[in-house]
KOLTOR-583552 format. One record per residue (C-alpha): chain; residue number from 0; x, y, z. Coordinates in Angstrom, 2 decimals, always signed. Layout:
# residues N
[keba "A", NUM, [X, Y, Z]]
...
***
This chain:
# residues 126
[keba "A", 0, [+0.00, +0.00, +0.00]]
[keba "A", 1, [+2.78, +2.37, +0.85]]
[keba "A", 2, [+4.51, +1.79, -2.52]]
[keba "A", 3, [+1.32, +2.69, -4.36]]
[keba "A", 4, [+1.02, +6.03, -2.52]]
[keba "A", 5, [+4.59, +7.01, -3.47]]
[keba "A", 6, [+4.05, +6.23, -7.14]]
[keba "A", 7, [+0.91, +8.38, -7.19]]
[keba "A", 8, [+2.68, +11.34, -5.57]]
[keba "A", 9, [+5.60, +10.94, -7.99]]
[keba "A", 10, [+3.17, +11.02, -10.93]]
[keba "A", 11, [+1.62, +14.24, -9.60]]
[keba "A", 12, [+5.07, +15.86, -9.26]]
[keba "A", 13, [+6.08, +14.83, -12.79]]
[keba "A", 14, [+2.78, +16.10, -14.23]]
[keba "A", 15, [+3.19, +19.42, -12.46]]
[keba "A", 16, [+6.75, +19.73, -13.76]]
[keba "A", 17, [+5.66, +19.04, -17.36]]
[keba "A", 18, [+2.88, +21.63, -17.15]]
[keba "A", 19, [+5.28, +24.19, -15.64]]
[keba "A", 20, [+7.91, +23.63, -18.33]]
[keba "A", 21, [+5.30, +23.92, -21.06]]
[keba "A", 22, [+4.10, +27.22, -19.60]]
[keba "A", 23, [+7.67, +28.57, -19.45]]
[keba "A", 24, [+8.34, +27.56, -23.04]]
[keba "A", 25, [+5.18, +29.29, -24.19]]
[keba "A", 26, [+6.12, +32.57, -22.52]]
[keba "A", 27, [+9.69, +32.73, -23.83]]
[keba "A", 28, [+9.07, +32.06, -27.51]]
[keba "A", 29, [+9.22, +35.02, -29.86]]
[keba "A", 30, [+6.03, +36.33, -31.39]]
[keba "A", 31, [+7.77, +37.64, -34.50]]
[keba "A", 32, [+7.46, +36.40, -38.08]]
[keba "A", 33, [+8.93, +33.05, -39.06]]
[keba "A", 34, [+12.51, +33.11, -40.33]]
[keba "A", 35, [+13.19, +31.64, -43.80]]
[keba "A", 36, [+9.48, +31.58, -44.62]]
[keba "A", 37, [+7.58, +34.12, -46.76]]
[keba "A", 38, [+5.42, +36.67, -44.99]]
[keba "A", 39, [+4.02, +40.17, -45.37]]
[keba "A", 40, [+5.82, +43.24, -44.08]]
[keba "A", 41, [+4.46, +46.79, -44.06]]
[keba "A", 42, [+6.69, +49.83, -43.91]]
[keba "A", 43, [+8.20, +52.79, -45.69]]
[keba "A", 44, [+10.86, +52.14, -48.35]]
[keba "A", 45, [+14.02, +54.15, -47.58]]
[keba "A", 46, [+17.48, +54.38, -49.01]]
[keba "A", 47, [+19.61, +53.14, -50.42]]
[keba "A", 48, [+21.38, +52.66, -47.08]]
[keba "A", 49, [+24.67, +51.11, -45.98]]
[keba "A", 50, [+24.31, +47.90, -43.97]]
[keba "A", 51, [+27.12, +45.99, -42.27]]
[keba "A", 52, [+30.76, +47.07, -42.11]]
[keba "A", 53, [+31.79, +48.59, -45.47]]
[keba "A", 54, [+35.35, +49.33, -44.28]]
[keba "A", 55, [+35.92, +45.63, -43.65]]
[keba "A", 56, [+34.62, +44.55, -47.06]]
[keba "A", 57, [+31.41, +43.24, -45.54]]
[keba "A", 58, [+29.18, +46.20, -46.35]]
[keba "A", 59, [+26.01, +46.12, -48.38]]
[keba "A", 60, [+24.24, +49.03, -50.04]]
[keba "A", 61, [+20.52, +48.31, -50.29]]
[keba "A", 62, [+17.09, +49.80, -49.88]]
[keba "A", 63, [+15.49, +49.38, -46.49]]
[keba "A", 64, [+12.00, +48.82, -45.15]]
[keba "A", 65, [+11.42, +51.17, -42.23]]
[keba "A", 66, [+8.90, +49.54, -39.91]]
[keba "A", 67, [+6.42, +51.47, -37.76]]
[keba "A", 68, [+7.49, +49.38, -34.75]]
[keba "A", 69, [+10.34, +46.95, -34.12]]
[keba "A", 70, [+9.84, +43.29, -35.01]]
[keba "A", 71, [+11.24, +40.48, -32.91]]
[keba "A", 72, [+13.16, +38.08, -35.14]]
[keba "A", 73, [+15.01, +35.05, -33.81]]
[keba "A", 74, [+16.64, +32.24, -35.79]]
[keba "A", 75, [+18.00, +30.72, -32.53]]
[keba "A", 76, [+21.35, +30.47, -34.33]]
[keba "A", 77, [+23.91, +32.93, -35.75]]
[keba "A", 78, [+21.84, +36.12, -35.74]]
[keba "A", 79, [+19.95, +35.30, -32.55]]
[keba "A", 80, [+17.16, +37.52, -31.27]]
[keba "A", 81, [+17.07, +41.02, -32.73]]
[keba "A", 82, [+14.46, +43.79, -32.78]]
[keba "A", 83, [+15.09, +45.71, -36.00]]
[keba "A", 84, [+13.20, +48.83, -37.04]]
[keba "A", 85, [+14.74, +48.76, -40.54]]
[keba "A", 86, [+15.23, +45.62, -42.66]]
[keba "A", 87, [+17.54, +45.55, -45.68]]
[keba "A", 88, [+15.64, +44.74, -48.89]]
[keba "A", 89, [+17.69, +42.60, -51.25]]
[keba "A", 90, [+15.92, +43.72, -54.40]]
[keba "A", 91, [+16.05, +46.82, -56.58]]
[keba "A", 92, [+12.40, +46.37, -57.56]]
[keba "A", 93, [+11.45, +48.68, -54.69]]
[keba "A", 94, [+13.41, +51.68, -56.05]]
[keba "A", 95, [+10.24, +53.24, -57.50]]
[keba "A", 96, [+8.62, +53.15, -54.03]]
[keba "A", 97, [+11.23, +55.13, -52.06]]
[keba "A", 98, [+9.44, +57.34, -49.54]]
[keba "A", 99, [+6.17, +55.42, -49.85]]
[keba "A", 100, [+4.53, +52.98, -47.47]]
[keba "A", 101, [+4.17, +49.54, -49.05]]
[keba "A", 102, [+3.26, +45.96, -48.21]]
[keba "A", 103, [+5.99, +43.55, -49.22]]
[keba "A", 104, [+5.76, +39.81, -49.63]]
[keba "A", 105, [+9.25, +38.69, -48.62]]
[keba "A", 106, [+11.30, +36.09, -46.78]]
[keba "A", 107, [+13.29, +37.27, -43.73]]
[keba "A", 108, [+16.62, +35.54, -43.20]]
[keba "A", 109, [+19.90, +35.97, -41.33]]
[keba "A", 110, [+22.63, +37.49, -43.52]]
[keba "A", 111, [+25.72, +36.53, -41.56]]
[keba "A", 112, [+28.26, +37.27, -44.31]]
[keba "A", 113, [+27.39, +40.94, -44.79]]
[keba "A", 114, [+25.83, +42.34, -41.66]]
[keba "A", 115, [+24.92, +39.71, -39.09]]
[keba "A", 116, [+21.40, +41.09, -39.27]]
[keba "A", 117, [+18.07, +40.07, -40.75]]
[keba "A", 118, [+17.37, +40.96, -44.39]]
[keba "A", 119, [+14.44, +40.44, -46.76]]
[keba "A", 120, [+14.84, +38.33, -49.91]]
[keba "A", 121, [+12.46, +37.06, -52.59]]
[keba "A", 122, [+10.71, +40.44, -52.46]]
[keba "A", 123, [+7.57, +41.48, -54.30]]
[keba "A", 124, [+5.46, +44.60, -53.76]]
[keba "A", 125, [+1.79, +43.89, -53.09]]
***
């Protein structure tokens, strides 16, 4: 009888621990857009701007998408969590929209080689 009581209390402790860990995981995940997956981004096209470190040969001149509020992006790898207010646009198709607010269909990704920041690729203006 005593053995049965211990196994029940152990099961309750384990269940509580699983629920607690699940709750912690839910509160620490980022609510930003998915990395390496297409999404929609709204902002004002600016630039061209310099991104990265041009003096070290790692610079990039590109248009940017100025966001109305910072996004939380996190690839849980090389770029990590960042909250950019401007994203580099890797496409010249937005040149005609400089100074205008647009909705872009684009894929955010970590550009380690040039800036160590998040950029937008596969861009189309909606």
